[in-house]
N, C-alpha and C positions, 0 to 999 in steps of 0.2 A: 694165728691171733685167737684170742680165746672167747669163750662165749660170755658177754657182758650182761651184768643184772640190774645198774641203777640208771637215771638219767646222767648223773654225773660220769659213769662208767663210759656211758655212750658219746658224751661229749668229749671225754680225754680221747676215745679212739679217733674219733671224726678228726679232732685238731692234730692229732699225731700224724694221722695219714695225710693229711692235706699238709702239715709242715714237711713231711718227707718228700712228697710229691714236688713241691715249691723247690725244695732244697736239690733234689736230683733234676729237675727241668732248668736250674739255674746253673749247674753243671755242665748240662748239654749245650744250653745256650752259649756259654763261656767256650766250650769246646765240643762241638757236634760228634767229633770221632772217639769221644770218651767211654770206650767199650764197658768198664767196669759200672760206670753211672748207668748206662743204657740196659746193661743187665740186672742191676738193683731196682730200677724202676720197673722193667716188664715183671720181674718175680713180684715186687710190690702190688702191681697191679692184678697180676694173676692169683697171687696168694692170698692179700688181703681185702682188696677191693670189695669181695663179696660180704664180708663180716662189716666191714664199714658201711656199706650200703645198707644192711639189715639195721645196723646200729642208727643211722641217718633215719630210715624210715620209722623207727621206734620214736625218735626225737621229735619227728613231725608230727607222729600220731600223739604223741604227748601234748604237745601244743594245740592240736585239734580237740583233743578231749578234755584240755585243761589241767593236766596231770603236772605239766610243767610251769613252774610258779611264774614265769615272766617272758614271753615270747621274746621282748628286746633284749633283754638280759642273756637270753639264751642264743641270740644272734651275735650278741656282742662276744660273747664266749667263743663261740664257732669263728671270730675272726671277721664278721662280715661289716662291711663297710656302711656308714649311715650317709643318707642322701637327704639334701633338704627337701623339704616339703614341698609338692607340686606347684602351690600356689606361693613361694617364698620369692619375696623380692630380691633381685639380684642387681647390684650396683656397679656394672660393669663399666669402667671406664667415667665414672661419675663420682662427684663428691656427694657425701648423705647432707 
């Protein structure tokens, strides 16, 4: 993996890494004896994880220092899940 320069480069690197991890894990869940998928996952973790970790650190530092335009947008781009506010009312089993 190459050295990254911009916030968008870092976002792309993290998203690509997560996507690859998810795909390989899905293959291994479907077939735990899938040796090529296991080897690819191990290679990915050994070779690309350190660079991706640095990219994620830079993204988080950008959020802390205010260089990233909007933390919510950045979280969405990274594929984060949105959860309701802690005080949001839930209507489980009742009609509104």
